[in-house]
C-alpha positions in Angstrom: 82.2 -97.6 97.0 81.9 -93.8 96.7 85.3 -93.5 95.2 84.5 -96.0 92.6 81.3 -94.2 91.7 83.2 -90.9 91.4 85.9 -92.5 89.2 83.2 -94.0 86.9 81.4 -90.6 86.6 84.7 -88.8 85.9 85.7 -91.5 83.3 82.3 -91.2 81.5 82.6 -87.4 81.3 86.2 -87.5 80.2 85.4 -90.0 77.4 82.2 -88.2 76.2 83.1 -84.5 75.9 80.7 -83.7 73.1 80.9 -81.3 70.2 81.4 -77.5 70.1 81.7 -74.5 67.8 83.2 -71.0 68.4 82.1 -67.9 66.6 84.1 -64.6 66.7 83.1 -61.0 66.1 85.8 -58.5 65.6 85.2 -54.8 65.8 87.3 -51.7 64.8 88.7 -49.9 67.9 86.1 -47.0 67.7 83.3 -49.6 67.8 84.9 -51.8 70.5 83.3 -50.0 73.4 79.8 -51.1 72.5 80.7 -54.7 71.5 80.2 -56.2 75.0 76.7 -54.8 75.5 75.6 -55.7 72.0 77.0 -59.2 72.3 75.1 -59.9 75.5 71.9 -58.5 74.0 72.2 -60.7 70.9 73.1 -63.8 73.0 70.1 -63.1 75.4 67.7 -63.0 72.4 69.2 -66.2 70.9 69.1 -68.0 74.3 65.5 -67.0 74.8 64.5 -68.2 71.4 66.2 -71.5 72.1 64.7 -71.9 75.7 68.0 -71.6 77.5 68.4 -70.6 81.1 70.8 -67.8 82.1 73.6 -68.8 84.4 76.1 -66.8 86.4 79.1 -65.5 84.6 82.5 -67.0 85.2 86.1 -66.2 84.3 85.7 -68.3 81.2 82.3 -66.9 80.3 82.9 -63.3 81.4 80.0 -61.6 79.5 77.2 -64.2 79.5 76.5 -67.9 80.2 73.4 -70.1 79.3 72.4 -73.7 79.8 69.7 -76.0 78.5 69.1 -79.7 79.3 68.2 -81.8 76.3 66.9 -85.3 76.1 66.3 -87.4 79.1 69.7 -88.8 79.6 71.5 -85.9 81.2 72.7 -84.2 77.9 73.0 -80.5 77.9 73.8 -77.4 75.8 76.0 -74.6 76.9 76.5 -71.2 75.4 79.2 -68.9 76.6 80.1 -65.3 75.6 83.4 -63.8 76.5 85.9 -61.1 75.4 88.6 -62.6 73.2 90.6 -59.3 73.3 89.9 -55.6 73.4 88.3 -55.6 70.0 86.7 -59.1 69.7 84.1 -61.3 71.4 83.8 -65.1 71.3 80.6 -67.0 71.3 81.2 -70.7 72.3 78.4 -73.3 72.0 78.8 -76.9 73.1 76.6 -80.0 73.3 77.9 -82.2 76.1 77.7 -86.0 76.7 76.9 -86.7 73.1 78.9 -87.0 70.0 76.5 -85.0 67.8 74.5 -81.8 67.9 71.0 -83.1 67.8 68.0 -81.1 66.8 68.2 -78.5 69.6 71.9 -78.1 69.2 71.6 -77.6 65.5 68.9 -75.0 66.0 71.0 -73.1 68.5 74.2 -73.0 66.6 72.4 -72.1 63.3 70.4 -69.4 65.0 73.5 -67.9 66.6 75.5 -68.2 63.3 72.8 -66.6 61.2 72.1 -63.8 63.7 75.8 -62.9 64.0 76.3 -63.1 60.2 73.3 -60.9 59.6 74.2 -58.3 62.3 78.0 -58.1 61.8 78.6 -59.3 58.2 82.3 -59.6 57.4 83.3 -58.9 61.0 81.8 -62.3 61.9 83.8 -65.6 61.6 83.7 -69.2 62.7 86.9 -70.4 64.4 88.2 -73.7 63.2 
């Protein structure tokens, strides 16, 4: 019975991965030393404005990680900040267990996009 339950949960998660967006900020080598601290400060502010909780960093989210549960059905938002290479940082935002962003997800990704574009200008891009 337990095995069946685990298979059903795994199947549901595999079939309903959600939606995501990745933003990238690239810096010139002389500025690259400060990009990590600045990226974390910006993501902390965006996470706080969007009522997200700080989580422990991981290999995949080496600079910062945030989480917020949305709705009542177990949906959640994740924001991850990691180094892309020595001169760039990636900001990954995902809404899980849903096929759309929803109001909180839209607010989060718009807030991060606008904040990065305002702060970094042409050094900011959205990965497709």
